C-alpha positions in Angstrom: 5.2 7.0 25.9 2.2 5.1 27.2 -0.2 7.8 28.5 -2.6 5.8 30.6 -1.5 5.0 34.2 -3.7 1.9 34.3 -2.0 0.5 31.2 1.5 1.2 32.5 0.5 -0.5 35.8 -0.9 -3.5 33.9 2.2 -4.0 31.8 4.4 -3.6 34.9 2.5 -6.3 36.8 2.7 -8.6 33.8 6.5 -8.1 33.4 7.0 -8.7 37.2 5.4 -12.1 36.7 7.4 -12.9 33.6 10.7 -11.5 34.7 13.5 -14.0 35.4 15.7 -13.3 38.4 18.6 -11.0 37.5 17.0 -9.9 34.2 15.6 -6.6 33.3 13.3 -5.6 30.4 12.4 -2.4 28.6 8.7 -2.3 27.7 8.2 0.0 24.7 5.1 1.9 23.6 4.2 -0.7 21.0 3.4 -3.1 23.9 0.3 -1.0 24.8 -2.8 -3.3 24.7 -0.7 -6.4 24.1 -1.9 -9.6 25.8 0.2 -11.4 28.4 0.7 -14.5 26.3 2.3 -12.4 23.5 4.6 -10.7 26.0 5.5 -14.1 27.4 6.5 -15.2 23.8 8.7 -12.1 23.5 10.4 -12.8 26.8 11.1 -16.4 25.8 12.4 -15.3 22.4 14.8 -12.8 24.0 16.0 -15.4 26.5 16.9 -17.8 23.7 18.8 -15.1 21.9 20.6 -14.2 25.2 21.5 -17.8 25.9 22.9 -18.2 22.4 25.1 -15.2 22.9 26.4 -16.5 26.2 27.1 -19.9 24.7 29.1 -18.3 21.8 31.0 -16.2 24.3 32.2 -19.4 26.0 33.0 -21.3 22.8 34.4 -18.7 20.4 37.8 -17.0 20.5 38.0 -13.2 20.8 37.3 -11.2 18.8 34.1 -12.9 17.6 30.6 -11.7 16.7 28.1 -13.0 19.4 24.9 -11.6 17.9 23.6 -9.9 14.8 20.2 -8.7 13.7 17.9 -11.4 12.4 17.5 -12.1 8.7 14.2 -11.3 6.9 13.1 -14.9 7.3 13.6 -15.0 11.0 12.0 -11.5 11.5 8.9 -12.8 9.7 8.8 -15.8 12.0 9.4 -13.7 15.1 6.7 -11.1 14.3 4.0 -13.0 12.4 4.3 -16.7 13.3 1.7 -16.6 16.1 -0.6 -19.3 17.3 -3.3 -18.1 14.9 -1.1 -19.2 12.0 -2.2 -22.7 10.9 0.7 -23.5 8.5 4.1 -22.0 7.6 5.2 -23.2 4.1 8.9 -22.8 3.1 10.2 -23.8 -0.3 13.9 -23.7 0.6 15.3 -26.8 2.3 18.1 -24.9 4.0 15.7 -22.2 5.3 13.2 -24.8 6.3 15.7 -26.6 8.5 17.0 -23.4 10.0 13.5 -22.0 10.8 12.4 -25.4 12.2 15.4 -25.4 14.6 14.8 -21.8 15.6 11.1 -22.4 16.3 11.8 -25.6 18.2 14.0 -23.6 20.6 11.7 -20.5 20.9 8.1 -21.9 20.3 8.4 -25.7 20.5 4.6 -26.2 20.5 4.4 -24.7 17.0 7.1 -26.7 15.3 4.6 -29.1 13.8 3.0 -26.2 11.8 6.2 -25.7 9.7 6.1 -27.6 6.4 8.6 -28.0 3.6 7.0 -27.2 0.2 8.5 -29.3 -2.6 6.0 -29.2 -5.4 6.9 -28.2 -9.0 4.4 -25.3 -9.0 6.0 -22.2 -7.4 4.8 -21.4 -3.9 3.5 -18.0 -4.9 1.4 -19.5 -7.7 0.2 -22.3 -5.5 -1.2 -19.9 -2.9 -2.2 -17.1 -5.3 0.3 -14.6 -3.8 1.0 -12.9 -7.2 -2.7 -12.2 -7.6 -2.9 -10.7 -4.1 0.2 -8.5 -4.8 -1.4 -7.3 -8.0 -4.7 -6.4 -6.1 -2.7 -4.7 -3.4 -1.0 -2.4 -5.9 -4.2 -1.5 -7.9 -6.3 1.6 -7.1 -9.5 -0.3 -7.6 -10.4 -3.5 -5.7 -13.6 -5.3 -6.7 -16.0 -6.7 -4.1 -17.9 -10.0 -4.6 -21.2 -8.1 -5.0 -20.0 -6.1 -8.0 -19.2 -3.0 -6.0 -15.6 -1.8 -5.5 -13.4 0.4 -3.4 -10.8 2.9 -4.7 -7.6 3.5 -2.8 -5.8 6.8 -3.5 -2.5 8.0 -1.8 -1.7 11.6 -1.3 1.1 13.4 0.6 -1.2 14.1 3.6 -3.4 11.0 3.8 -4.8 8.0 2.1 -8.4 8.2 0.8 -10.6 5.1 0.3 -13.8 5.5 -1.6 -16.7 3.0 -1.6 -18.8 2.5 -4.7 -21.8 0.3 -5.4 -20.9 -0.4 -9.0 -23.3 -3.0 -10.3 -24.6 -3.7 -6.8 -28.1 -2.2 -6.9 -31.0 -3.3 -4.7 -34.5 -4.1 -5.9 -36.4 -3.1 -2.8 -34.9 -1.1 0.0 -32.1 1.2 -1.2 -30.9 1.9 2.3 -30.6 -1.8 3.0 -28.7 -2.3 -0.2 -26.3 0.5 0.7 -25.8 -0.9 4.2 -24.9 -4.4 2.8 -22.5 -2.8 0.3 -20.8 -0.8 3.1 -20.6 -3.8 5.4 -19.0 -5.9 2.6 -16.6 -3.0 1.9 -15.6 -2.8 5.6 -14.0 -6.3 5.5 -12.1 -5.6 2.4 -11.0 -2.1 3.6 -9.6 -3.6 6.8 -7.8 -6.3 4.9 -6.3 -3.9 2.4 -5.1 -1.5 5.1 -3.3 -4.2 6.9 -2.0 -5.9 3.7 -0.8 -2.7 2.2 0.7 -1.5 5.5 -1.1 1.9 5.1 -0.3 4.2 8.0 -1.1 7.8 9.0 -4.4 9.4 8.4 -6.9 7.3 6.4 -10.3 8.8 5.3 -13.0 6.3 4.2 -15.9 7.6 2.2 -18.7 5.2 2.7 -21.9 5.4 0.6 -24.3 7.8 2.5 -26.7 6.2 4.9 -29.7 8.0 6.2 -30.4 5.9 9.3 -28.2 6.5 12.4 -28.4 2.8 13.4 -26.9 1.7 10.0 -24.0 4.2 10.4 -23.4 2.7 13.9 -23.4 -0.9 12.5 -20.9 0.1 9.8 -18.7 1.8 12.5 -18.8 -1.2 14.8 -18.1 -3.6 11.9 -15.0 -1.6 11.0 -13.8 -1.5 14.7 -14.2 -5.3 14.8 -12.4 -5.8 11.5 -9.4 -3.8 12.7 -9.4 -5.3 16.2 -6.6 -7.8 15.4 -4.4 -5.1 13.9 -0.9 -5.0 15.6 -0.5 -1.3 14.7 -2.2 1.2 17.1 -5.4 2.4 15.5 -8.0 5.1 16.3 -11.3 5.1 14.4 -13.9 7.9 14.4 -17.6 7.3 14.1 -19.3 7.6 10.7 -20.2 11.3 10.0 -23.4 12.5 8.5 -21.5 12.7 5.2 -20.5 9.0 5.4 -16.9 9.8 6.3 -14.7 7.8 8.8 -11.3 9.0 9.9 -8.8 6.3 10.8 -5.4 7.1 12.4 -3.1 4.2 12.1 0.5 3.9 13.4 3.1 3.6 10.7 4.9 0.3 11.6 6.7 -0.1 8.2 6.8 1.5 4.8 3.6 0.8 2.9 3.5 -1.8 0.1 3.0 0.7 -2.7 6.2 2.6 -1.8 8.1 -0.6 -1.2 7.2 -2.3 -4.5 6.9 0.6 -6.9 8.3 4.1 -7.7 6.8 7.3 -9.1 6.0 7.1 -12.8 9.0 8.6 -14.7 6.7 9.4 -17.6 4.1 11.5 -15.8 6.6 12.5 -13.0 4.4 10.9 -10.4 1.3 13.0 -11.1 -0.7 10.1 -12.2 -1.8 11.8 -15.5 -0.4 13.6 -18.5 -1.8 16.4 -20.7 -4.1 15.2 -23.4 -2.8 15.3 -27.1 -5.5 17.9 -27.8 -4.1 20.1 -25.0 -0.6 19.8 -26.3 -1.8 20.5 -29.9 -3.3 23.8 -28.8 -0.1 24.7 -26.9 1.7 24.2 -30.3 -0.8 26.6 -32.0 -0.2 29.3 -29.3 3.6 28.9 -29.6 3.4 29.4 -33.4 1.3 32.6 -32.9 4.1 33.8 -30.6 6.6 33.4 -33.4 4.4 35.6 -35.6 4.8 36.4 -39.3 8.0 35.3 -41.1 9.5 36.0 -44.6 8.1 34.0 -47.5 11.1 31.7 -47.8 11.0 30.5 -44.2 9.1 27.5 -42.9 8.1 26.2 -39.5 8.8 22.6 -38.6 6.9 21.1 -35.6 8.3 17.9 -34.2 6.0 16.2 -31.7 5.1 12.9 -30.1 3.3 10.6 -32.6 0.0 11.0 -30.7 0.1 14.8 -31.0 1.6 14.8 -34.5 -1.2 12.5 -35.7 -3.8 14.8 -34.2 -2.3 17.9 -35.9 -2.2 16.1 -39.2 -5.8 14.8 -39.0 -8.5 16.2 -36.6 -6.7 19.5 -36.0 -5.3 20.0 -39.5 -7.8 22.9 -40.1 -6.0 24.8 -37.3 -2.7 24.3 -39.1 -4.2 25.6 -42.3 -5.7 28.6 -40.6 -2.2 29.5 -39.1 -0.6 29.1 -42.6 -3.1 31.5 -44.1 -2.9 34.0 -41.2 0.9 34.2 -41.1 1.7 33.3 -44.7 4.1 30.5 -43.7 4.4 26.8 -44.5 4.0 24.6 -41.4 5.4 21.0 -41.5 4.5 18.5 -38.8 6.7 15.6 -38.1 6.3 12.7 -35.6 9.2 12.0 -33.3 9.1 8.8 -31.1 11.9 10.1 -28.8 9.7 12.9 -27.6 7.5 12.8 -24.4 3.8 13.2 -25.0 4.0 16.7 -23.6 7.1 17.7 -25.4 7.4 19.4 -28.8 10.1 21.2 -30.8 9.3 24.1 -33.1 12.1 25.1 -35.5 12.1 28.0 -38.0 14.0 27.1 -41.2 
């Protein structure tokens, strides 16, 4: 629901001007703040679809399918191929012809921006798309100055941390921090939109002492997010250098679309260290306690843990053998997870 009466009135007036006789339109909440020319494009697009359906109704025998949802290619053209786009490159001749025909009917003035890409080098390599995808999936994104931002996803929110890295000033440290934060703002806005990050986003800028500098960073962030199609609210920079961004979830973010939780660490993002597991083994052997002279204890563990028990932590194994009067044999097992181990009494 659009809460502001003025915005509802504005949209109603626009649609009255754009409405064709005998037609009706439903203006959804995503239209809030949208310019008239964008709404006009949507109306023209819907009219083309409706005319196609009417034409098929007259030409096709019953029963026949008159309309189906657009394919991914046409959804991209519909949603993203605006007047701001200088070129649309397509490397499939069939898709190129279909898109060109589609755009000619819907947005004829933009037909000359569609180009067929026929070079030997793949389109992704030619435009550096693979590199951008790789950057969009990494936690750390480097800035040109040598600083970097770190993007971490949690269940409740996304946290973005700004760091100076090698970017250190020679004179005014506050000015250096301001330049670093302003550079980070552009990359943060780009990464948020590229990755499709939605929900609550907390940005931890480098602390700035001067209020006017915090205001400059805030205004730069507002300007950088101004062209975002998703509805966004941005709080001012706090005394701690934190900014809260609330961004509408318009689609699943890139990380969840192109990846899945690590099966090895079960999505935690870390595993226990070999040393931690080695000491768990020691405690487990102590729980077994003293055995008869003929019995032995065989420890099967991941090679990383087994190597540690046989080398750096070998003294711990010898101490247990003396304490409990038992022979302990350590074996490496490639099939075991780093955190797994088997202790067998023979």
